[in-house]
C-alpha positions in Angstrom: -81.3 -35.0 17.9 -78.3 -37.2 17.2 -76.1 -37.9 20.2 -74.3 -41.1 19.2 -70.5 -41.0 19.2 -70.5 -42.7 15.8 -72.4 -39.9 14.1 -70.9 -37.8 11.2 -69.6 -35.4 13.8 -69.7 -35.7 17.6 -68.1 -33.0 19.8 -68.0 -34.1 23.5 -67.1 -31.8 26.5 -64.8 -29.8 24.2 -62.7 -27.1 26.0 -60.1 -24.8 24.6 -57.9 -22.3 26.4 -55.8 -19.4 25.1 -53.1 -18.2 27.4 -54.9 -19.9 30.3 -58.2 -18.2 29.5 -61.1 -20.4 28.4 -62.4 -19.9 24.9 -64.6 -23.0 24.8 -66.2 -24.5 27.9 -67.4 -28.2 27.7 -69.1 -27.8 24.3 -71.3 -30.7 23.1 -72.7 -30.9 19.6 -73.7 -33.7 17.2 -74.4 -33.8 13.5 -75.9 -36.8 11.6 -75.0 -37.7 8.0 -76.6 -35.3 5.5 -77.8 -32.9 8.3 -77.5 -29.1 8.4 -76.7 -27.5 11.8 -76.2 -23.9 12.5 -74.3 -22.4 15.4 -75.0 -18.7 16.0 -73.3 -16.4 18.4 -71.9 -12.9 18.7 -68.4 -11.9 17.8 -66.1 -13.5 20.4 -68.5 -16.2 21.4 -66.0 -18.9 20.3 -67.4 -19.9 16.9 -64.1 -19.7 15.0 -62.3 -21.5 17.8 -64.8 -24.3 17.7 -64.6 -24.6 13.9 -60.8 -24.6 13.9 -60.6 -27.2 16.6 -62.9 -29.5 14.7 -60.8 -29.0 11.6 -57.6 -30.0 13.5 -56.1 -26.5 13.6 -56.4 -25.9 17.3 -55.5 -28.5 20.0 -58.2 -28.6 22.8 -57.5 -28.6 26.5 -60.0 -31.3 27.0 -62.9 -33.2 25.4 -63.1 -35.1 22.1 -64.0 -34.6 18.5 -65.0 -37.8 16.5 -66.5 -38.8 13.2 -68.1 -42.2 12.5 -66.6 -43.4 15.8 -63.0 -42.4 14.8 -61.3 -39.9 17.2 -60.2 -36.8 15.4 -58.8 -35.0 18.5 -55.1 -34.4 17.9 -55.2 -35.5 14.3 -53.4 -33.3 11.8 -55.6 -31.0 9.7 -54.7 -32.8 6.4 -55.8 -36.1 7.9 -59.1 -34.5 9.1 -59.7 -33.5 5.5 -59.1 -37.1 4.4 -61.7 -38.2 7.0 -64.2 -36.2 5.0 -64.4 -32.9 6.8 -63.7 -29.7 4.8 -63.3 -26.3 6.4 -63.9 -22.8 4.9 -62.4 -20.4 7.3 -63.5 -16.9 8.2 -62.0 -14.6 5.6 -62.0 -17.4 3.0 -58.1 -17.8 3.0 -57.9 -17.9 -0.8 -54.6 -17.7 -2.6 -55.4 -14.3 -4.1 -52.5 -14.2 -6.5 -53.4 -17.6 -8.0 -56.2 -18.1 -10.5 -59.7 -19.4 -9.8 -58.7 -22.7 -11.5 -55.5 -23.0 -9.5 -57.3 -22.5 -6.2 -59.8 -25.2 -7.2 -57.0 -27.7 -8.1 -55.3 -27.0 -4.7 -58.6 -27.8 -3.0 -58.4 -31.3 -4.6 -54.9 -32.1 -3.4 -56.2 -35.1 -1.4 -57.8 -36.6 -4.5 -55.1 -37.9 -6.8 -57.4 -38.1 -9.8 -58.3 -34.4 -9.7 -57.9 -32.8 -13.1 -58.6 -29.5 -14.7 -61.7 -30.9 -16.4 -63.0 -32.3 -13.1 -62.5 -29.0 -11.4 -64.3 -27.0 -14.1 -67.2 -29.5 -14.2 -67.5 -29.2 -10.4 -67.4 -25.4 -10.5 -69.8 -25.2 -13.5 -72.5 -27.2 -11.7 -72.3 -25.1 -8.5 -71.3 -21.6 -9.6 -71.3 -21.4 -13.4 -70.5 -17.6 -13.4 -67.0 -18.5 -12.1 -66.2 -20.7 -15.1 -65.7 -17.7 -17.4 -63.5 -16.2 -14.7 -61.3 -19.3 -14.3 -58.1 -17.6 -15.4 -58.7 -14.5 -13.3 -56.7 -14.1 -10.0 -58.9 -14.9 -7.1 -58.1 -11.5 -5.6 -59.9 -9.9 -8.6 -63.3 -11.5 -7.7 -66.0 -9.7 -5.8 -66.6 -10.7 -2.2 -69.5 -12.9 -3.1 -67.6 -14.6 -5.9 -64.7 -15.2 -3.5 -67.0 -16.9 -1.0 -68.4 -19.1 -3.8 -64.8 -20.0 -4.8 -63.8 -20.8 -1.2 -66.8 -23.2 -0.9 -66.1 -24.8 -4.3 -62.5 -25.3 -3.4 -63.4 -27.0 -0.1 -65.8 -29.3 -2.0 -63.0 -30.5 -4.3 -62.0 -32.9 -1.5 -65.4 -34.5 -1.8 -66.2 -34.1 1.9 -69.1 -35.6 3.8 -69.2 -32.5 6.1 -68.7 -28.9 5.1 -67.8 -26.5 7.9 -68.4 -22.8 7.1 -67.0 -20.1 9.5 -68.8 -16.7 9.1 -69.9 -17.5 5.6 -72.2 -14.5 5.2 -69.9 -11.8 6.5 -70.0 -8.8 4.1 -72.3 -10.5 1.6 -75.4 -9.1 0.0 -78.8 -10.9 0.6 -78.9 -12.1 -3.0 -75.5 -13.8 -2.6 -76.6 -15.4 0.7 -79.7 -16.8 -1.2 -77.4 -18.2 -3.9 -75.3 -20.0 -1.3 -78.4 -21.4 0.4 -79.7 -22.8 -2.9 -76.3 -24.3 -3.7 -75.9 -25.9 -0.3 -79.5 -27.2 -0.3 -78.9 -28.9 -3.7 -75.7 -30.5 -2.4 -77.5 -31.9 0.7 -80.4 -33.2 -1.4 -78.3 -34.6 -4.2 -75.1 -35.8 -2.5 -76.1 -36.1 1.1 -73.6 -33.5 2.2 -73.7 -32.5 5.9 -73.3 -28.7 6.6 -72.1 -26.9 9.7 -72.7 -23.2 9.6 -71.1 -21.0 12.3 -72.2 -17.4 11.9 -73.1 -14.2 13.8 -76.4 -14.0 11.9 -79.1 -16.7 11.8 -79.9 -15.9 8.1 -78.2 -18.8 6.4 -79.0 -21.4 9.0 -82.7 -20.3 8.8 -82.7 -20.5 5.0 -81.2 -24.0 5.1 -83.9 -25.1 7.5 -81.2 -26.1 10.0 -81.5 -27.0 13.6 -78.7 -25.7 15.8 -77.2 -24.1 18.9 -76.6 -20.7 20.4 -73.0 -20.2 21.5 -72.2 -17.5 24.1 -69.1 -17.0 26.1 -67.7 -20.3 24.9 -70.7 -22.3 26.1 -73.8 -23.7 24.3 -76.6 -21.8 26.0 -79.6 -22.9 23.9 -80.6 -25.5 21.3 -82.7 -24.4 18.3 -85.1 -26.7 16.5 -85.9 -26.4 12.8 -88.1 -23.3 12.2 -87.4 -21.8 15.6 -84.7 -19.3 14.6 -87.1 -16.4 14.7 -88.3 -17.1 18.2 -88.0 -13.8 20.2 -86.9 -15.8 23.2 -83.6 -16.7 21.6 -82.6 -13.1 21.1 -81.5 -12.8 24.7 -78.8 -15.3 24.1 -76.9 -13.6 21.3 -76.1 -10.2 19.8 -76.6 -11.2 16.3 -78.5 -9.5 13.4 -82.1 -10.5 13.7 -83.4 -9.4 10.4 
């Protein structure tokens, strides 16, 4: 398990408070380049707070986030993107009145050479069914298609680490399988690192990820690859175990 502070992502003793109440308590995680890591926990465990803090959207009360030895703590979110970390938030945060294509182009704002052709080529390789819907408003897409678009938009910045917050919420098993296949291809072909934070273990398990169980703002267990169905882990979280 990687622990070096110069890994793709290193979170050290990270704590976050809301109105004086702890949301994260001395969280430590590490991700190596090209690795997939899952963090599973019930609603309210602190997953979204952790994801948003890594992405530069929440300022921690203590601890540090770093990437390749560079401290990200306190860095503006747009600069975190430029350091190679892309974030897909819970709820996707698409611009629903804009077209699929416009959403993609906005995702590439940090890449000056981004063009319509580049965006469509990128989308066609990942989720070809969205190409024919490129001029539809994002709000007209199904939930699964919106999740695909949110991921494709994040990947327009050519990240080294993709952070997915509650990516399987409300999705059918067939769509989750599609996401797993696409993410596996990106890892194998482009060396993309993936951090999945979810209430269910399903996607992390299909990605053959190692990971952590988050409960009450603390890491309470580590999970090795292939261990997600261990009955002993169920005591740590109230997630779907199917």
